[in-house]
N, CA and C of each residue as an Amber inpcrd file, in Angstrom:
protein
   723
  75.5350000 112.0150000  84.7580000  76.9540000 112.0330000  85.3750000
  77.3600000 113.5110000  85.3950000  76.8370000 114.3490000  84.4840000
  77.3100000 115.6540000  84.4020000  76.5060000 116.5090000  85.3230000
  77.3610000 117.3930000  86.1340000  76.7560000 118.3340000  87.1670000
  76.3910000 119.5810000  86.5390000  75.2480000 120.0840000  86.7620000
  74.8440000 121.3860000  86.0380000  75.8560000 122.5210000  86.5040000
  76.3090000 123.2070000  85.5380000  77.3340000 124.5120000  85.7210000
  76.7080000 125.4080000  86.7750000  75.3990000 125.4450000  86.7580000
  74.7970000 126.5630000  87.5980000  74.9880000 126.2090000  89.1490000
  75.2700000 124.9380000  89.4780000  75.4360000 124.6340000  90.8320000
  76.9610000 125.0370000  91.3220000  77.0180000 125.5680000  92.4780000
  78.2440000 126.1070000  93.0810000  79.0240000 124.8750000  93.6720000
  80.3790000 124.9150000  93.5910000  81.1690000 124.0760000  94.1550000
  80.7360000 123.8460000  95.6470000  80.5710000 124.8400000  96.5270000
  80.3230000 124.8380000  97.9320000  78.8600000 124.1940000  98.1390000
  77.9990000 124.0080000  97.1280000  76.7960000 123.5530000  97.4660000
  76.6420000 122.2220000  97.2680000  77.7540000 121.4650000  96.5180000
  77.6130000 120.0340000  96.5030000  77.6380000 119.3970000  97.7930000
  77.1050000 118.1520000  97.6120000  76.8990000 117.1870000  98.8900000
  78.2800000 116.7000000  99.0050000  78.5440000 116.2200000 100.3110000
  79.8640000 115.6280000 100.6720000  80.2720000 114.4790000  99.9980000
  79.2800000 113.6440000  99.7000000  79.7730000 112.3140000  99.0210000
  80.0640000 112.6320000  97.4910000  79.4630000 113.8080000  97.0110000
  79.8270000 114.2840000  95.4840000  81.0500000 114.9110000  95.5100000
  81.5190000 115.7930000  96.5520000  82.8310000 116.1800000  96.7240000
  83.9150000 115.2970000  96.7130000  83.5730000 114.1710000  97.6100000
  84.6000000 113.1170000  97.7310000  84.8530000 112.5900000  96.4200000
  83.7220000 112.3630000  95.6910000  84.0890000 111.4890000  94.4040000
  84.8040000 112.5290000  93.3570000  84.9510000 113.6450000  93.5650000
  85.6610000 114.5630000  92.8420000  87.0120000 114.7920000  93.2940000
  87.4910000 114.0690000  94.2660000  88.7720000 114.3870000  95.0320000
  89.7710000 113.2430000  94.4830000  91.0140000 113.7300000  94.3500000
  92.1370000 112.9170000  93.8440000  92.7120000 112.1420000  95.1440000
  93.4390000 111.2420000  94.8810000  94.1430000 110.4670000  96.0150000
  95.2480000 111.4700000  96.4960000  95.4250000 111.5490000  97.9110000
  96.4330000 112.6290000  98.4480000  97.6880000 112.1880000  97.8590000
  98.4480000 113.2750000  97.3940000  99.8150000 112.7680000  96.6880000
 100.6720000 112.3910000  97.6500000 100.8530000 112.5720000  98.9390000
 101.7110000 111.8930000  99.8010000 101.4320000 110.4370000 100.0430000
 100.3460000 110.0420000  99.6670000  99.7510000 108.5400000  99.9020000
 100.0110000 107.8410000  98.6320000 100.3030000 108.4170000  97.5460000
 100.4180000 107.6530000  96.2150000 101.4010000 106.3960000  96.0780000
 102.6640000 106.7180000  96.5520000 103.6200000 105.3460000  96.4490000
 103.3550000 104.5600000  97.4300000 103.0030000 104.7730000  98.5620000
 102.6640000 103.7490000  99.5800000 101.3930000 102.9510000  99.1630000
 100.4210000 103.8120000  98.6360000  99.1800000 103.1430000  98.1620000
  99.3120000 102.1620000  96.8300000 100.1550000 102.5720000  95.9950000
 100.6350000 101.5990000  94.9270000 101.0860000 100.4150000  95.5400000
 102.1760000 100.4540000  96.1830000 102.9110000  99.2970000  96.9050000
 101.9700000  98.3800000  97.5740000 101.1380000  98.8150000  98.4470000
 100.3590000  98.0060000  99.0930000  99.2610000  97.4330000  98.1750000
  98.5710000  98.1190000  97.2510000  97.7630000  97.5170000  96.2610000
  98.2900000  96.4810000  95.5480000  99.3830000  96.7350000  94.8340000
  99.9820000  95.6710000  94.0340000 100.7040000  94.6420000  94.7880000
 101.5010000  94.8580000  95.7930000 102.2990000  93.6970000  96.2180000
 101.5890000  92.9020000  97.4080000 100.6570000  93.5900000  98.0230000
 100.0210000  92.9450000  99.1380000  98.4530000  92.4590000  98.6410000
  97.5760000  93.5000000  98.2690000  96.4260000  93.2760000  97.8900000
  96.0800000  92.5990000  96.7140000  97.1030000  92.3510000  95.6200000
  96.9270000  91.6170000  94.4310000  97.8390000  90.4630000  94.4590000
  99.2170000  90.6460000  94.8210000 100.1650000  89.5200000  94.7750000
  99.9930000  88.4800000  95.7490000  99.8190000  88.9360000  97.1030000
  99.4560000  87.6810000  98.1050000  98.5130000  86.8050000  97.5670000
  97.1250000  87.2380000  97.3740000  96.1570000  86.2950000  97.1480000
  96.3750000  85.6240000  95.7850000  96.9920000  86.1270000  94.6550000
  97.3300000  85.4390000  93.4790000  98.3370000  84.4490000  93.6930000
  99.3330000  84.7430000  94.6460000 100.3450000  83.8230000  94.8570000
  99.8890000  82.7580000  95.6520000  98.9890000  83.0070000  96.6140000
  98.3540000  81.8310000  97.4060000  97.4160000  81.0440000  96.4430000
  96.6770000  81.4870000  95.3990000  96.1180000  80.6400000  94.4290000
  96.8420000  79.9350000  93.4580000  98.0050000  80.7060000  93.0100000
  98.9300000  79.8770000  92.0670000  99.6240000  78.7290000  92.4680000
  99.9300000  79.1070000  93.6940000 100.8800000  78.0420000  94.4300000
  99.9910000  76.6840000  94.8910000  98.8200000  76.9910000  95.0090000
  97.7190000  76.0220000  95.3610000  97.3650000  75.3550000  94.1290000
  97.1870000  75.8580000  92.9950000  97.0390000  75.1820000  91.6660000
  98.1020000  74.4690000  91.1340000  99.2700000  75.1580000  91.0920000
 100.7730000  74.6390000  90.6520000 100.4210000  74.2710000  89.2270000
  99.7420000  74.9840000  88.3020000  99.5870000  74.7160000  86.9870000
 100.2970000  76.0590000  86.1310000 101.4310000  75.5150000  85.4660000
 102.0990000  76.7950000  84.7080000 101.1770000  77.5590000  83.8410000
 100.3240000  76.8720000  83.1970000  99.5230000  77.4780000  82.1920000
  98.6970000  78.7680000  82.7480000  98.3240000  78.6790000  83.9970000
  97.7650000  79.7820000  84.6850000  98.4980000  80.9100000  84.6960000
  99.8200000  80.8200000  84.9330000 100.5480000  81.9670000  84.8880000
 100.7940000  82.5900000  83.7470000 100.7150000  81.7170000  82.4990000
 100.8030000  82.4400000  81.1780000  99.4750000  83.2050000  80.9510000
  98.4600000  82.6480000  81.3290000  97.0090000  83.1880000  81.1360000
  97.0270000  84.6300000  81.8040000  97.5660000  84.7140000  83.1580000
  97.4190000  85.9690000  83.8780000  98.6520000  86.8790000  83.6950000
  99.6510000  86.4960000  83.1260000 100.8390000  87.3360000  83.0170000
 100.7300000  88.5970000  82.2190000  99.6170000  88.8090000  81.2060000
  99.3680000  90.2060000  80.8890000  98.8530000  91.0960000  81.9360000
  97.9420000  90.6830000  82.7210000  97.5350000  91.4240000  83.7010000
  98.4760000  91.7360000  84.8030000  99.1430000  90.7320000  85.1310000
 100.4190000  90.9590000  86.1620000 101.4020000  91.8930000  85.6960000
 101.8300000  91.8280000  84.4530000 102.7990000  92.8340000  83.7640000
 102.2000000  94.2450000  83.7090000 100.8410000  94.5000000  83.2770000
 100.2950000  95.6680000  83.3190000 100.2890000  96.3050000  84.6190000
  99.9440000  95.7790000  85.6480000  99.7830000  96.1970000  86.9550000
 100.9240000  96.4830000  87.6510000 102.1410000  95.6260000  87.3570000
 103.3480000  95.8670000  88.0070000 104.2580000  96.9790000  87.2740000
 104.0930000  96.9160000  85.9260000 104.9430000  98.1810000  85.2080000
 104.1850000  99.4730000  85.4450000 102.7090000  99.5060000  85.3280000
 102.3080000 100.7210000  85.6440000 102.4200000 101.1840000  87.0850000
 102.3770000 100.3280000  88.1740000 102.6420000 100.6880000  89.3830000
 104.1780000 101.2430000  89.5540000 105.0610000 100.7180000  88.8980000
 106.6160000 101.2120000  88.8770000 106.5680000 102.6820000  88.3520000
 105.8000000 102.8850000  87.2660000 105.6500000 104.2280000  86.6020000
 105.2420000 105.1130000  87.6170000 104.1320000 104.9050000  88.3690000
 103.5170000 105.8390000  89.3100000 104.3530000 106.0740000  90.4580000
 105.2290000 105.0280000  90.9870000 106.1190000 105.2930000  91.9070000
 107.2380000 106.1510000  91.6190000 107.7230000 106.1650000  90.3650000
 108.8760000 106.7730000  89.7550000 108.5980000 108.4300000  89.4250000
 107.3470000 108.3830000  88.9290000 106.9350000 109.8450000  88.4320000
 106.3650000 110.6310000  89.6870000 106.4170000 111.8790000  89.6980000
 106.0210000 112.8020000  90.6850000 104.6070000 112.6970000  90.6460000
 104.2680000 112.5050000  91.9370000 102.6340000 112.4090000  92.1190000
 101.7730000 113.4800000  91.7130000 102.3780000 114.7040000  91.7350000
 101.5990000 116.0220000  91.2070000 101.1570000 115.8770000  89.9440000
 101.8320000 115.0820000  89.1010000 101.6740000 115.0030000  87.6950000
 100.9510000 113.8770000  87.1420000 100.6710000 112.9660000  88.1710000
  99.6600000 111.7510000  87.8730000  98.5060000 111.6680000  88.6470000
  97.9150000 112.9190000  89.1050000  96.8710000 112.8270000  89.9410000
  95.4990000 111.9700000  89.2020000  95.4070000 112.4630000  87.9290000
  94.2430000 111.7160000  87.1580000  94.7000000 110.2800000  87.0980000
  95.8230000 110.0150000  86.7400000  96.3370000 108.7090000  86.3070000
  96.1080000 107.8340000  87.4670000  96.4260000 108.2450000  88.6100000
  96.2700000 107.5740000  89.8090000  94.8610000 107.0460000  90.0960000
  93.9620000 107.9010000  89.8240000  92.5040000 107.3510000  89.9240000
  92.1960000 106.3930000  88.8870000  92.6780000 106.6360000  87.5580000
  92.1970000 105.6100000  86.6530000  93.3110000 104.2200000  87.1580000
  94.2960000 104.2850000  87.5730000  94.9730000 103.2060000  87.9990000
  94.3960000 102.2350000  88.8870000  93.8700000 102.9440000  89.7690000
  93.0740000 102.0830000  90.8770000  91.9560000 101.5270000  90.3030000
  91.2410000 101.9100000  89.5340000  90.1990000 101.3930000  88.7530000
  90.5980000 100.1180000  87.9010000  91.5910000 100.3690000  87.0680000
  92.2370000  99.2840000  86.2630000  92.7880000  98.3100000  86.9970000
  93.4650000  98.6110000  88.2150000  93.9060000  97.6330000  89.2150000
  92.8220000  96.8830000  89.8040000  91.6720000  97.4760000  90.1370000
  90.6290000  96.6070000  90.5850000  90.1100000  95.6610000  89.5870000
  89.9220000  96.1420000  88.3400000  89.3060000  95.4260000  87.2930000
  90.1690000  94.2140000  86.6670000  91.5690000  94.5860000  86.4640000
  92.2830000  93.3850000  86.1640000  92.7120000  92.7170000  87.2880000
  92.7830000  93.0230000  88.4660000  92.9270000  92.1220000  89.6050000
  91.8160000  91.1480000  89.9500000  90.4450000  91.7240000  89.7090000
  89.4090000  90.8540000  89.9030000  89.2970000  89.8820000  88.9030000
  89.4430000  90.1870000  87.6780000  89.5510000  89.1740000  86.5750000
  90.6060000  88.1890000  86.9400000  91.7590000  88.5830000  87.2310000
  92.8920000  87.5990000  87.3640000  92.5610000  86.6260000  88.5930000
  92.0240000  87.0860000  89.7600000  91.8040000  86.2250000  90.8810000
  90.6100000  85.5700000  90.5610000  89.7380000  85.9330000  89.7980000
  88.6110000  85.0530000  89.5700000  88.8280000  83.9690000  88.7830000
  89.8930000  84.1070000  87.8000000  90.1800000  82.9380000  87.0590000
  90.9870000  82.0830000  87.9740000  91.7980000  82.5310000  88.9040000
  92.4870000  81.9590000  89.8700000  91.3870000  80.9530000  90.8870000
  90.4850000  81.7080000  91.1900000  89.3770000  80.8900000  91.8820000
  88.8870000  79.5940000  91.2460000  88.5090000  79.7970000  89.9390000
  87.9850000  78.7260000  89.1750000  89.1840000  77.7120000  88.9650000
  90.6070000  78.1490000  88.8070000  91.4800000  77.0670000  88.6970000
  91.5850000  76.1900000  90.1090000  91.6700000  77.1360000  91.2300000
  91.7590000  76.2830000  92.4470000  90.5590000  75.4090000  92.5780000
  89.4590000  75.7070000  92.3590000  88.0620000  74.8290000  92.4900000
  88.2850000  73.5690000  91.7820000  89.0080000  73.7790000  90.6680000
  89.2090000  72.4300000  89.6660000  90.3840000  71.7010000  90.0880000
  91.4530000  72.2440000  90.0450000  92.7280000  71.7290000  90.3290000
  93.1060000  71.2030000  91.5520000  92.8510000  72.2830000  92.6060000
  92.9370000  72.0330000  93.9360000  91.9420000  71.2720000  94.8290000
  90.6840000  71.6100000  94.7460000  89.7270000  71.1270000  95.4120000
  88.8790000  69.9540000  94.6100000  89.1170000  70.0200000  93.3880000
  88.6960000  68.8590000  92.4010000  87.1070000  68.9770000  92.4380000
  86.6240000  70.1910000  92.0720000  85.0940000  70.2070000  91.8940000
  84.8520000  70.0400000  90.3840000  83.9840000  69.1800000  90.0190000
  83.8380000  68.9190000  88.6860000  82.4010000  69.2410000  88.2220000
  81.5450000  69.8000000  89.2700000  80.2000000  70.0880000  89.0540000
  80.0880000  71.2720000  88.0160000  79.3170000  70.9710000  86.9740000
  79.1700000  72.2500000  85.8230000  78.3150000  73.1750000  86.7180000
  77.3090000  72.8330000  87.5030000  76.4030000  73.7990000  88.3460000
  77.2270000  74.4950000  89.0750000  78.2390000  74.0250000  89.6590000
  79.1480000  74.9340000  90.5440000  79.7410000  76.0040000  89.8420000
  80.2400000  76.0240000  88.7290000  80.8850000  76.8480000  87.7480000
  79.9780000  77.7840000  87.3200000  78.7880000  77.2200000  86.9700000
  77.6790000  78.3040000  86.3800000  77.3120000  79.2400000  87.6840000
  77.0890000  78.5210000  88.7850000  76.6400000  79.4410000  89.8350000
  77.5460000  80.4910000  90.4640000  78.9320000  80.0910000  90.5040000
  79.8780000  80.9830000  90.9070000  80.0330000  82.1040000  89.9770000
  79.8930000  81.9070000  88.5430000  80.0480000  82.7050000  87.4750000
  78.9750000  83.7430000  87.5850000  77.6540000  83.2550000  87.6300000
  76.4630000  83.9330000  87.7340000  76.5820000  85.0280000  88.8360000
  76.8050000  84.4180000  90.0830000  76.8730000  84.9720000  91.2530000
  77.8990000  86.2520000  91.1850000  78.9740000  86.1390000  90.5640000
  80.0700000  87.1060000  90.2380000  79.5950000  88.2350000  89.3640000
  78.9480000  87.8330000  88.2800000  78.3770000  88.6530000  87.4580000
  77.2120000  89.6240000  88.0890000  76.5390000  89.0340000  88.8230000
  75.4840000  89.7770000  89.5280000  76.1670000  90.7300000  90.5850000
  77.0240000  90.2890000  91.2230000  77.7660000  91.1590000  92.2290000
  78.3010000  92.4190000  91.5970000  78.9220000  92.0630000  90.3770000
  79.5210000  93.2150000  89.5430000  78.4950000  94.2330000  89.2000000
  77.1950000  93.6830000  88.8630000  76.2290000  94.5930000  88.3500000
  75.7890000  95.4670000  89.5450000  75.6600000  94.7570000  90.5650000
  75.0460000  95.5300000  91.8890000  76.0750000  96.5630000  92.1440000
  77.2460000  96.2880000  92.1820000  78.3390000  97.3180000  92.5910000
  78.3920000  98.5320000  91.7290000  78.3350000  98.1740000  90.2990000
  78.4120000  99.2770000  89.3760000  77.1020000 100.1180000  89.3550000
  75.8420000  99.5480000  89.5730000  74.7680000 100.1510000  89.8340000
  74.6720000 100.9940000  90.9800000  75.3420000 100.4990000  92.0520000
  75.3770000 101.2850000  93.2110000  76.0560000 102.5980000  93.0720000
  77.3400000 102.5240000  92.5040000  77.9720000 103.8370000  92.0750000
  77.0910000 104.6140000  91.2510000  76.5120000 104.1520000  90.1300000
  75.7740000 105.0660000  89.2390000  74.6690000 105.5750000  89.9640000
  73.6850000 104.8230000  90.7450000  72.7760000 105.6230000  91.4080000
  72.9380000 106.5230000  92.5540000  74.2020000 106.2420000  93.1560000
  74.7620000 107.2080000  94.1460000  74.8210000 108.5740000  93.7220000
  75.2000000 108.5810000  92.5540000  75.6010000 110.0550000  92.0170000
  74.6900000 110.5380000  90.7560000  73.4730000 109.8630000  90.7890000
  72.5560000 110.3170000  89.6440000  71.6280000 111.2680000  90.2240000
  71.5010000 111.2330000  91.4000000  70.2440000 112.0790000  92.1250000
  71.0190000 113.5420000  92.1370000  70.0950000 114.5010000  92.8040000
  70.4870000 115.7940000  93.1900000  71.9160000 115.8270000  93.8490000
  72.8040000 116.3320000  93.1520000  74.0660000 116.5160000  93.7680000
  74.3260000 117.2820000  94.9770000  73.3760000 118.2100000  95.0780000
  73.2940000 119.0400000  96.2370000  72.7540000 118.3020000  97.5380000
  72.1930000 117.2310000  97.4240000  71.2970000 116.4320000  98.4550000
  72.2310000 115.6000000  99.3170000  72.3810000 115.7400000 100.4380000
  73.1460000 114.9830000 101.3800000  72.5840000 113.5740000 101.3550000
  73.6380000 112.5220000 101.4790000  73.0700000 111.3110000 101.6680000
  73.8460000 110.7900000 103.0540000  73.1160000 109.8740000 103.8100000
  73.7460000 109.2790000 104.9200000  74.7750000 108.3420000 104.3840000
  75.9710000 108.4720000 105.0280000  77.1360000 107.6040000 104.4820000
  77.4150000 106.7150000 105.7590000  77.5170000 105.4910000 105.5210000
  77.7660000 104.6770000 106.6980000  79.3710000 104.5650000 106.8830000
  79.8280000 103.9780000 107.9040000  81.1190000 103.9460000 108.3750000
  81.6590000 102.6060000 107.5520000  82.2460000 102.7320000 106.2120000
  82.8170000 101.7200000 105.5970000  84.2060000 101.4770000 105.8470000
  84.7830000 102.2560000 106.5560000  86.3070000 102.2420000 106.7880000
  86.7670000 100.8720000 107.5940000  85.7760000 100.5310000 108.3120000
  86.0750000  99.2610000 109.3690000  85.9260000  97.9890000 108.4410000
  84.8980000  98.1130000 107.4520000  84.7700000  96.7790000 106.5340000
  85.9910000  96.7820000 105.4970000  86.1360000  97.9400000 105.0620000
  87.3090000  98.0910000 104.0050000  88.6690000  97.5740000 104.7800000
  88.8700000  97.8790000 105.8450000  89.9980000  97.6220000 106.4530000
  90.1690000  96.1340000 106.6060000  88.9800000  95.3710000 106.8370000
  89.1260000  93.9030000 107.2420000  89.4240000  93.2990000 105.8320000
  88.6990000  93.9400000 104.7560000  89.0200000  93.1930000 103.3040000
  90.3600000  93.6390000 102.9250000  90.9090000  94.7560000 103.2510000
  92.3360000  95.0590000 102.7790000  93.2570000  93.9200000 103.4630000
  93.2690000  93.4470000 104.7340000  94.1140000  92.6600000 105.2280000
  93.7200000  91.2690000 105.3460000  92.5500000  90.9950000 104.4270000
  92.1030000  89.5060000 104.3420000  92.9430000  88.6690000 103.8470000
  93.8690000  89.0770000 102.6740000  94.8540000  88.0100000 102.2410000
  95.8170000  87.6800000 103.3940000  96.3160000  88.5950000 104.2340000
  97.1030000  88.2270000 105.2970000  96.4600000  87.2580000 106.3600000
  95.1200000  87.7160000 106.5880000  94.4620000  86.9360000 107.4400000
  94.2310000  85.4230000 106.8220000  93.9160000  85.4410000 105.6460000
  93.7200000  84.0380000 105.0770000  95.0600000  83.3760000 104.9690000
  96.0890000  83.8240000 104.8050000  97.4200000  82.9840000 104.9420000
  97.5010000  82.5250000 106.2750000  97.4680000  83.3240000 107.3780000
  97.7380000  82.8210000 108.8260000  96.6530000  81.7440000 109.1200000
  95.4240000  81.9200000 108.6120000  94.4370000  80.9490000 109.0510000
  94.8050000  79.6260000 108.3050000  95.1210000  79.8390000 106.9820000
  95.4830000  78.5950000 106.2460000  96.7390000  77.6700000 106.7940000
  97.5240000  78.7540000 107.4580000  98.8270000  78.1240000 108.1340000
  98.5300000  77.5000000 109.3320000  97.4540000  77.9240000 110.0370000
  97.0360000  77.4020000 111.3720000  96.2180000  76.0740000 111.2930000
  95.6400000  75.7140000 109.9130000  95.0170000  74.4510000 109.8230000
  95.6260000  73.7050000 108.6090000  97.0130000  73.8970000 108.3690000
  97.3910000  73.1360000 107.3910000  97.7400000  71.7100000 107.5650000
  97.4120000  71.2740000 108.9150000  97.4770000  69.6750000 108.8730000
  96.1690000  69.0130000 108.1580000  95.0750000  69.8710000 108.1990000
  93.9780000  69.5060000 107.4770000  93.8530000  70.1830000 106.0500000
  94.3640000  69.4140000 105.1360000  94.7500000  69.8830000 103.7540000
  93.3870000  70.3670000 103.1810000  92.2650000  69.8170000 103.3880000
  91.0220000  70.1360000 102.5850000  90.5060000  71.3860000 103.2440000
  90.4880000  71.4990000 104.4300000  90.2690000  72.7900000 105.1550000
  91.1630000  74.0470000 104.7090000  92.3540000  73.7470000 104.7380000
  93.3490000  74.6400000 104.2550000  93.0650000  75.2740000 102.7390000
  92.7000000  74.2750000 101.9310000  92.4210000  74.6000000 100.5540000
  91.1150000  75.4900000 100.3670000  90.2470000  75.2160000 101.2590000
  88.8430000  75.7260000 101.3930000  89.1440000  77.2690000 101.8070000
  89.7440000  77.4030000 102.9270000  89.9800000  78.7110000 103.4820000
  90.6890000  79.6390000 102.3920000  91.7750000  79.0360000 101.6360000
  92.4950000  79.8720000 100.6360000  91.5490000  80.2340000  99.5790000
  90.5740000  79.3870000  99.2310000  89.7610000  79.5050000  98.1740000
  88.5580000  80.7900000  98.4510000  88.2840000  80.8570000  99.8180000
  87.5060000  81.7530000 100.2750000  88.2100000  82.9700000 100.3840000
  89.4600000  83.1180000 100.7670000  90.2300000  84.3840000 100.8310000
  90.3920000  84.9370000  99.6010000  90.6350000  84.1400000  98.3950000
  91.0720000  84.7290000  97.2010000  89.3940000  85.2990000  96.5610000
  88.5670000  84.5840000  96.7840000  87.1920000  85.1440000  96.3680000
  86.8080000  86.3650000  96.9610000  87.0120000  86.4440000  98.2940000
  86.8440000  87.8030000  99.1160000  87.8030000  88.8440000  98.4360000
  88.9780000  88.5990000  97.8760000  89.8780000  89.5690000  97.3040000
  89.1290000  89.8340000  96.0030000  88.6490000  89.0330000  95.3360000
  87.6210000  89.2260000  94.0210000  86.8790000  90.2950000  94.3310000
  85.9530000  90.1930000  95.2830000  84.8890000  91.2180000  95.6410000
  85.5050000  92.6060000  95.9340000  86.4490000  92.5090000  96.9050000
  87.1740000  93.7350000  97.1300000  87.5940000  94.4880000  95.7050000
  88.2900000  94.0620000  95.0870000  88.8430000  94.5780000  93.8070000
  87.7180000  94.8380000  92.8310000  86.6010000  94.0950000  92.7860000
  85.4150000  94.5530000  91.9200000  84.7500000  95.8360000  92.4420000
  84.8640000  95.8830000  93.8580000  84.3540000  97.1350000  94.3100000
  85.2150000  98.4810000  94.0790000  86.5510000  98.1380000  94.1050000
  87.4630000  99.2180000  93.6540000  87.4010000  99.6550000  92.1750000
  87.0170000  98.6220000  91.4650000  87.1260000  98.9800000  90.0380000
  85.6910000  99.8010000  89.7300000  84.6690000  99.4330000  90.3690000
  83.3670000 100.1320000  90.1760000  83.5500000 101.3870000  90.4400000
  84.1520000 101.5340000  91.6870000  84.1200000 103.1080000  92.4380000
  85.0620000 103.9200000  91.6280000  86.3820000 103.4930000  91.4580000
  87.3870000 104.3760000  90.8910000  87.2480000 104.4130000  89.4040000
  86.6050000 103.4020000  88.6080000  86.5300000 103.8420000  87.1550000
  85.3650000 104.8950000  87.0160000  84.2400000 104.6840000  87.8920000
  83.2810000 105.5890000  87.9140000  83.7810000 106.9750000  88.4780000
  84.7980000 107.0530000  89.3520000  85.1790000 108.3850000  89.7160000
  86.0750000 108.9780000  88.6770000  86.8720000 108.2690000  87.7870000
  87.5760000 108.9330000  86.8030000  86.7690000 109.4650000  85.8340000
  85.6140000 108.7650000  85.2710000  85.0320000 109.3690000  84.3580000
  83.9510000 110.4840000  84.8420000  83.5740000 110.5080000  86.2060000
  82.8970000 111.3280000  86.6870000  83.4810000 112.7020000  86.8410000
  84.7800000 112.5810000  87.1660000  85.6380000 113.7490000  87.3340000
  85.8880000 114.1680000  85.8180000  86.1620000 113.4530000  84.8650000
  86.3290000 113.7670000  83.4960000  85.2500000 114.6430000  82.8470000
  84.0370000 114.3590000  83.2360000  82.7980000 115.0090000  82.9880000
  82.4950000 116.2120000  83.8180000  83.1510000 116.3860000  84.8190000
  82.9300000 117.5730000  85.6360000  84.3470000 118.4040000  86.0880000
  85.0270000 118.6080000  84.9390000  86.3410000 119.1640000  85.2590000
  86.3090000 120.4440000  85.9450000  85.0900000 121.3230000  85.8620000
  85.1000000 122.5410000  86.4300000  84.9460000 122.4130000  87.9410000
  84.7350000 121.3020000  88.4190000  84.5620000 121.0830000  89.8360000
  85.8420000 120.2810000  90.7470000  86.6660000 120.0100000  89.6890000
  87.9570000 119.2350000  90.3760000  88.9680000 120.2160000  90.6030000
  89.6680000 120.0350000  91.8290000  90.6180000 120.7570000  92.2810000
  91.8820000 119.9250000  92.4160000  93.0130000 120.2020000  91.7140000
  94.2810000 119.5040000  91.7570000  94.9130000 119.9100000  93.0320000
  95.7490000 118.7320000  93.5490000  96.4330000 119.1490000  94.7900000
  97.7590000 119.9840000  94.3730000  97.7170000 121.2180000  95.2120000
  98.8620000 122.0680000  94.8450000 100.1140000 121.7630000  95.2150000
 101.2020000 122.0120000  94.5360000 102.5290000 121.8840000  94.9710000
 102.7740000 122.5460000  96.2470000 103.5420000 121.9390000  97.3270000
 103.9440000 122.8400000  98.4750000 104.9860000 123.7750000  98.0540000
 104.9780000 124.9230000  98.8930000 105.8570000 125.9280000  98.7040000
 107.2770000 125.4760000  98.3630000 107.7870000 124.4020000  99.1900000
 109.0830000 124.1090000  99.0150000 109.3730000 123.2520000  97.4770000
 108.3320000 122.6160000  97.3410000 108.4190000 121.9550000  95.8610000
 108.3240000 122.8700000  94.7160000 107.4060000 123.9780000  95.0510000
 107.1880000 124.7740000  93.9380000 108.5170000 125.6320000  93.6320000
 109.1820000 126.2060000  94.6250000 110.3330000 126.7620000  94.5110000
 111.4550000 126.0820000  93.8210000 111.5850000 124.7540000  94.1330000
 112.5780000 123.8490000  93.5270000 112.2380000 123.7280000  91.9800000
 110.8320000 123.6220000  91.7230000 110.5960000 123.5970000  90.2980000
 110.7660000 124.6600000  89.5400000 110.5180000 125.7130000  90.0840000
 110.5800000 127.1200000  89.4920000 112.1380000 127.2630000  89.1260000
 113.0820000 126.9630000  90.1750000 114.4360000 126.9190000  89.8320000
 114.9220000 126.2470000  88.6780000 114.1970000 125.0260000  88.4320000
 114.4090000 123.9940000  87.4800000 113.9130000 124.5450000  85.9860000
 113.1640000 125.7090000  86.1220000 112.5970000 126.1710000  84.8120000
 111.2800000 125.6870000  84.6000000 110.6320000 124.8380000  85.5810000
 109.2640000 124.5180000  85.2510000 108.2460000 125.4260000  85.5660000
 107.3590000 125.8020000  84.3910000 106.3160000 126.8060000  84.8390000
 105.1400000 126.1440000  85.5480000 104.8030000 126.9400000  86.7960000
 103.7980000 126.4180000  87.5190000 102.4830000 127.1200000  87.3160000
 101.4260000 126.5810000  86.7950000 100.1210000 127.3200000  86.4970000
  99.2750000 127.0090000  87.7900000
């Protein structure tokens, strides 16, 4: 994970430079809102309303509180002072969100669709663990080679875009087939599980990015304050380094 100090910043491959970048400060607040309220809350609400068992809300409440309170903190704070924290937040959001939604998937399978087969729960659990391992290994392997060697990067944006709006798509699809209850429940389950995979990917990518950046601080560049913001802070007595 540690890059040799003999390597120059300009010699790093593009994918390595990308993994050493912060989230653009102008996108922090909107990103937090979308991640928490749309990509986490919608599939979670879809699942909890389907299960309609109050104990699930108690089980998931610590994860819900952590993400919402931390999200509020990031929205209130100046994004220039939370650049590292934002990277960590996305990783923790992915981890907590994936755990929460996976528990929700199990609850929907049992209480909503009434699946009682032990083999089903073993299969879905093992599959999820294997997917997690693959995603973590992919991140590790991607940055373990020569950091100056370029890698072919596919266009992932279109796939990430589909996954990002999957909760909303799932809700619309479920509404369109609401006269067929079993089909509606099945679609809801699929959408929540797709959200689990998306959040697992985010956890693997951004937790790796956080520790990768921490291990290579000499190659990390903070987003500088714009001149207008800098002058305002200097007038307030804030020392800009």
